[in-house]
C-alpha positions as protocol buffer text, in pm:
chain_id: "A"
residue {
  index: 1
  type: MET
  ca { x: 1009 y: -3103 z: 2211 }
}
residue {
  index: 2
  type: TYR
  ca { x: 1090 y: -3045 z: 1872 }
}
residue {
  index: 3
  type: TYR
  ca { x: 738 y: -3120 z: 1745 }
}
residue {
  index: 4
  type: LEU
  ca { x: 642 y: -2836 z: 1958 }
}
residue {
  index: 5
  type: ILE
  ca { x: 856 y: -2553 z: 1846 }
}
residue {
  index: 6
  type: VAL
  ca { x: 790 y: -2661 z: 1465 }
}
residue {
  index: 7
  type: LYS
  ca { x: 386 y: -2614 z: 1574 }
}
residue {
  index: 8
  type: LYS
  ca { x: 460 y: -2274 z: 1705 }
}
residue {
  index: 9
  type: ILE
  ca { x: 678 y: -2161 z: 1431 }
}
residue {
  index: 10
  type: ILE
  ca { x: 367 y: -2272 z: 1180 }
}
residue {
  index: 11
  type: ILE
  ca { x: 122 y: -2109 z: 1386 }
}
residue {
  index: 12
  type: SER
  ca { x: 314 y: -1791 z: 1377 }
}
residue {
  index: 13
  type: PHE
  ca { x: 355 y: -1765 z: 975 }
}
residue {
  index: 14
  type: VAL
  ca { x: 19 y: -1847 z: 907 }
}
residue {
  index: 15
  type: THR
  ca { x: -82 y: -1589 z: 1158 }
}
residue {
  index: 16
  type: LEU
  ca { x: 120 y: -1280 z: 1021 }
}
residue {
  index: 17
  type: LEU
  ca { x: 66 y: -1436 z: 693 }
}
residue {
  index: 18
  type: PHE
  ca { x: -340 y: -1386 z: 748 }
}
residue {
  index: 19
  type: ILE
  ca { x: -275 y: -1029 z: 915 }
}
residue {
  index: 20
  type: TYR
  ca { x: -61 y: -913 z: 585 }
}
residue {
  index: 21
  type: SER
  ca { x: -326 y: -1086 z: 365 }
}
residue {
  index: 22
  type: CYS
  ca { x: -585 y: -858 z: 532 }
}
residue {
  index: 23
  type: ALA
  ca { x: -395 y: -545 z: 489 }
}
residue {
  index: 24
  type: LYS
  ca { x: -540 y: -345 z: 180 }
}
residue {
  index: 25
  type: PRO
  ca { x: -450 y: -74 z: -40 }
}
residue {
  index: 26
  type: HIS
  ca { x: -189 y: -196 z: -295 }
}
residue {
  index: 27
  type: VAL
  ca { x: 180 y: 7 z: -191 }
}
residue {
  index: 28
  type: ILE
  ca { x: 309 y: 103 z: -489 }
}
residue {
  index: 29
  type: GLU
  ca { x: 662 y: 169 z: -616 }
}
residue {
  index: 30
  type: SER
  ca { x: 785 y: 573 z: -559 }
}
residue {
  index: 31
  type: ARG
  ca { x: 1041 y: 470 z: -878 }
}
residue {
  index: 32
  type: GLN
  ca { x: 934 y: 242 z: -1180 }
}
residue {
  index: 33
  type: TYR
  ca { x: 1105 y: 124 z: -1459 }
}
residue {
  index: 34
  type: GLY
  ca { x: 1054 y: 338 z: -1754 }
}
residue {
  index: 35
  type: ASP
  ca { x: 960 y: 619 z: -1565 }
}
residue {
  index: 36
  type: ALA
  ca { x: 1238 y: 877 z: -1709 }
}
residue {
  index: 37
  type: ASP
  ca { x: 1141 y: 760 z: -2052 }
}
residue {
  index: 38
  type: LYS
  ca { x: 780 y: 915 z: -2033 }
}
residue {
  index: 39
  type: SER
  ca { x: 651 y: 1168 z: -2234 }
}
residue {
  index: 40
  type: CYS
  ca { x: 479 y: 1436 z: -2069 }
}
residue {
  index: 41
  type: SER
  ca { x: 122 y: 1300 z: -2119 }
}
residue {
  index: 42
  type: GLN
  ca { x: 235 y: 971 z: -2018 }
}
residue {
  index: 43
  type: LEU
  ca { x: 343 y: 1157 z: -1690 }
}
residue {
  index: 44
  type: ASP
  ca { x: 42 y: 1320 z: -1648 }
}
residue {
  index: 45
  type: ASP
  ca { x: -156 y: 956 z: -1658 }
}
residue {
  index: 46
  type: GLU
  ca { x: 90 y: 844 z: -1390 }
}
residue {
  index: 47
  type: ILE
  ca { x: -3 y: 1154 z: -1150 }
}
residue {
  index: 48
  type: TYR
  ca { x: -347 y: 1117 z: -1210 }
}
residue {
  index: 49
  type: ARG
  ca { x: -321 y: 732 z: -1092 }
}
residue {
  index: 50
  type: THR
  ca { x: -133 y: 801 z: -880 }
}
residue {
  index: 51
  type: GLU
  ca { x: -347 y: 1029 z: -717 }
}
residue {
  index: 52
  type: GLN
  ca { x: -622 y: 809 z: -756 }
}
residue {
  index: 53
  type: VAL
  ca { x: -452 y: 536 z: -550 }
}
residue {
  index: 54
  type: ILE
  ca { x: -353 y: 810 z: -276 }
}
residue {
  index: 55
  type: ARG
  ca { x: -743 y: 877 z: -264 }
}
residue {
  index: 56
  type: ASP
  ca { x: -851 y: 463 z: -286 }
}
residue {
  index: 57
  type: ALA
  ca { x: -599 y: 450 z: 39 }
}
residue {
  index: 58
  type: LYS
  ca { x: -724 y: 723 z: 256 }
}
residue {
  index: 59
  type: GLU
  ca { x: -1122 y: 548 z: 197 }
}
residue {
  index: 60
  type: GLU
  ca { x: -956 y: 275 z: 383 }
}
residue {
  index: 61
  type: ARG
  ca { x: -893 y: 434 z: 662 }
}
residue {
  index: 62
  type: GLY
  ca { x: -1288 y: 487 z: 715 }
}
residue {
  index: 63
  type: LEU
  ca { x: -1568 y: 293 z: 836 }
}
residue {
  index: 64
  type: THR
  ca { x: -1591 y: 17 z: 536 }
}
residue {
  index: 65
  type: GLY
  ca { x: -1730 y: -331 z: 581 }
}
residue {
  index: 66
  type: THR
  ca { x: -1382 y: -482 z: 604 }
}
residue {
  index: 67
  type: ASN
  ca { x: -1238 y: -239 z: 904 }
}
residue {
  index: 68
  type: ILE
  ca { x: -1605 y: -338 z: 1110 }
}
residue {
  index: 69
  type: ALA
  ca { x: -1591 y: -683 z: 1060 }
}
residue {
  index: 70
  type: ALA
  ca { x: -1165 y: -666 z: 1105 }
}
residue {
  index: 71
  type: THR
  ca { x: -1310 y: -477 z: 1498 }
}
residue {
  index: 72
  type: LEU
  ca { x: -1544 y: -726 z: 1535 }
}
residue {
  index: 73
  type: PHE
  ca { x: -1329 y: -1027 z: 1446 }
}
residue {
  index: 74
  type: TRP
  ca { x: -1002 y: -984 z: 1372 }
}
residue {
  index: 75
  type: LEU
  ca { x: -843 y: -617 z: 1570 }
}
residue {
  index: 76
  type: PRO
  ca { x: -477 y: -744 z: 1401 }
}
residue {
  index: 77
  type: GLY
  ca { x: -605 y: -719 z: 1114 }
}
residue {
  index: 78
  type: LEU
  ca { x: -750 y: -402 z: 1139 }
}
residue {
  index: 79
  type: ALA
  ca { x: -417 y: -291 z: 1263 }
}
residue {
  index: 80
  type: ALA
  ca { x: -247 y: -376 z: 934 }
}
residue {
  index: 81
  type: THR
  ca { x: -470 y: -208 z: 732 }
}
residue {
  index: 82
  type: TYR
  ca { x: -384 y: 121 z: 922 }
}
residue {
  index: 83
  type: MET
  ca { x: -32 y: 41 z: 886 }
}
residue {
  index: 84
  type: ASN
  ca { x: -80 y: -33 z: 531 }
}
residue {
  index: 85
  type: VAL
  ca { x: -221 y: 264 z: 468 }
}
residue {
  index: 86
  type: ASN
  ca { x: -20 y: 516 z: 601 }
}
residue {
  index: 87
  type: LYS
  ca { x: 282 y: 326 z: 389 }
}
residue {
  index: 88
  type: ALA
  ca { x: 12 y: 371 z: 82 }
}
residue {
  index: 89
  type: VAL
  ca { x: -36 y: 696 z: 161 }
}
residue {
  index: 90
  type: GLU
  ca { x: 378 y: 798 z: 181 }
}
residue {
  index: 91
  type: ALA
  ca { x: 502 y: 600 z: -97 }
}
residue {
  index: 92
  type: GLY
  ca { x: 197 y: 730 z: -322 }
}
residue {
  index: 93
  type: GLU
  ca { x: 323 y: 1113 z: -232 }
}
residue {
  index: 94
  type: GLU
  ca { x: 682 y: 1015 z: -300 }
}
residue {
  index: 95
  type: ARG
  ca { x: 583 y: 877 z: -643 }
}
residue {
  index: 96
  type: LEU
  ca { x: 445 y: 1189 z: -702 }
}
residue {
  index: 97
  type: ASP
  ca { x: 754 y: 1375 z: -629 }
}
residue {
  index: 98
  type: VAL
  ca { x: 936 y: 1168 z: -863 }
}
residue {
  index: 99
  type: LEU
  ca { x: 686 y: 1196 z: -1102 }
}
residue {
  index: 100
  type: TYR
  ca { x: 707 y: 1596 z: -1076 }
}
residue {
  index: 101
  type: ASN
  ca { x: 1067 y: 1594 z: -1076 }
}
residue {
  index: 102
  type: LEU
  ca { x: 1059 y: 1389 z: -1441 }
}
residue {
  index: 103
  type: LYS
  ca { x: 833 y: 1661 z: -1525 }
}
residue {
  index: 104
  type: ALA
  ca { x: 1021 y: 1947 z: -1424 }
}
residue {
  index: 105
  type: LYS
  ca { x: 1341 y: 1822 z: -1576 }
}
residue {
  index: 106
  type: LYS
  ca { x: 1171 y: 1795 z: -1887 }
}
residue {
  index: 107
  type: ASN
  ca { x: 972 y: 2128 z: -1891 }
}
residue {
  index: 108
  type: CYS
  ca { x: 671 y: 1994 z: -1921 }
}
């Protein structure tokens, strides 16, 4: 009895780990250490990188090889990717808000 419960827990954990390991893209933090100390040009660089992260995340929604394979072989992985894309885009937009507010405070 105990063996079956442990087995189910391990299988559930491995399945969840597999689903979330398939999820792309990277989700960034909206506030990062050292943001307030950045110069105007460094803030511009961060804005550019964040916009690139958002573009890359939105590209993951389309017909990529990974998404097609996920549709054929592992549908939960595709669902995890789409949920992660939405999180990545939201986090990127929040990051942009933070960076633009910092630029405004510094009169950049």
